C-alpha positions in Angstrom: -9.3 154.9 -137.1 -6.2 155.8 -139.0 -6.2 156.7 -142.7 -3.8 158.0 -145.3 -4.2 161.6 -146.1 -6.6 162.3 -149.0 -5.8 164.8 -151.7 -8.3 167.4 -150.3 -6.6 167.1 -146.9 -3.2 167.4 -148.5 -4.3 170.8 -150.0 -5.6 172.1 -146.7 -2.6 170.9 -144.6 0.2 171.3 -147.2 2.0 174.3 -145.6 1.7 173.0 -142.1 2.6 169.5 -143.0 5.7 170.6 -144.8 6.7 172.5 -141.7 6.0 169.5 -139.5 8.2 167.2 -141.5 11.3 169.4 -141.2 13.5 169.2 -138.1 12.8 172.0 -135.6 15.4 173.5 -133.3 14.1 173.4 -129.8 14.3 177.1 -128.9 11.1 177.7 -126.9 11.1 178.4 -123.1 7.4 178.9 -122.8 5.4 177.4 -120.0 2.5 175.0 -120.7 -0.1 177.7 -120.2 1.2 180.0 -122.8 -0.2 180.1 -126.3 1.7 182.0 -129.0 -0.3 184.3 -131.3 -0.8 183.5 -135.0 -0.6 185.9 -137.8 -2.4 189.2 -137.4 -1.9 188.9 -133.6 -4.9 186.6 -133.1 -4.8 183.4 -131.1 -4.8 180.5 -133.5 -6.8 178.2 -131.2 -9.9 178.8 -129.1 -9.5 178.7 -125.3 -11.0 175.1 -125.1 -8.7 174.0 -127.9 -5.6 175.5 -126.2 -6.4 173.5 -123.1 -6.6 170.3 -125.2 -3.3 171.2 -126.9 -1.7 171.4 -123.5 -3.3 168.0 -122.6 -1.9 166.4 -125.8 1.5 167.8 -124.8 1.2 166.2 -121.4 0.1 162.9 -123.0 3.4 162.8 -124.9 5.2 163.3 -121.6 3.3 160.4 -120.1 4.5 158.3 -123.0 8.1 159.2 -122.3 8.6 161.9 -125.0 10.0 165.2 -124.1 8.2 167.5 -126.6 7.6 171.1 -127.3 5.2 172.6 -129.8 4.8 175.5 -132.3 1.5 177.0 -133.5 0.6 178.5 -136.8 -2.3 179.3 -139.1 -2.9 178.0 -142.6 -3.6 180.3 -145.5 -7.3 179.5 -145.0 -7.1 180.7 -141.4 -7.2 177.3 -139.8 -4.9 176.8 -136.8 -2.3 174.0 -136.5 0.2 172.8 -134.0 3.2 170.7 -134.5 4.7 168.7 -131.6 8.4 167.9 -131.8 11.0 166.1 -129.7 13.1 168.4 -127.6 16.3 166.2 -127.9 16.5 166.2 -131.7 13.8 168.6 -133.1 12.0 165.8 -135.1 8.3 166.3 -135.5 6.2 163.6 -133.7 2.7 164.8 -134.6 0.8 167.6 -136.3 -2.7 168.6 -135.2 -4.9 171.0 -137.2 -8.5 172.2 -137.3 -9.9 171.5 -140.8 -13.3 173.3 -141.1 -15.5 171.7 -138.5 -13.3 168.7 -137.6 -9.7 168.1 -136.5 -6.9 166.0 -137.9 -3.9 164.5 -136.2 -1.1 163.5 -138.7 1.8 161.2 -137.7 5.3 161.5 -139.3 4.5 158.5 -141.5 1.6 160.6 -143.0 -1.2 158.4 -141.4 -3.9 160.5 -140.0 -6.8 160.4 -137.5 -9.9 162.5 -137.9 -12.2 163.5 -135.0 -15.1 165.9 -134.4 -13.7 166.6 -130.9 -10.1 167.7 -130.5 -10.1 166.0 -127.0 -10.1 162.6 -128.7 -6.5 163.1 -129.7 -5.4 163.0 -126.0 -6.4 159.3 -125.9 -5.0 158.6 -129.3 -1.6 159.9 -128.2 -1.8 157.9 -124.9 -2.5 154.8 -126.9 0.4 155.3 -129.3 4.0 154.2 -129.0 6.8 156.9 -129.0 7.3 156.3 -132.8 3.7 156.8 -133.8 0.3 155.0 -133.9 
């Protein structure tokens, strides 16, 4: 189910969403199994979540999009990942943990919430290259 972002979600995701809406220069040469560290040298995602982030990345490839991703941590300590197109650096999706659930935000600001991050693999597979 897709929704527009509420005001409380906007507060939680503001820094990461602002980052996700900017163009990114594709500079990473990491392999799919690497997971960059967030601030303070800690991993931003748990091991299971890292595996799902890689699965989401692969799902974009299955949809015909060559993407890469960057990780970060919000001021509240919640991890986020933005996926962007390699050819032009445009953000295609933003995923974040928000307390005990997850949110996937498309460039048009529509979002999908889930209690299991793995749900987003199927959401991406069911989307067109331009969004949901």
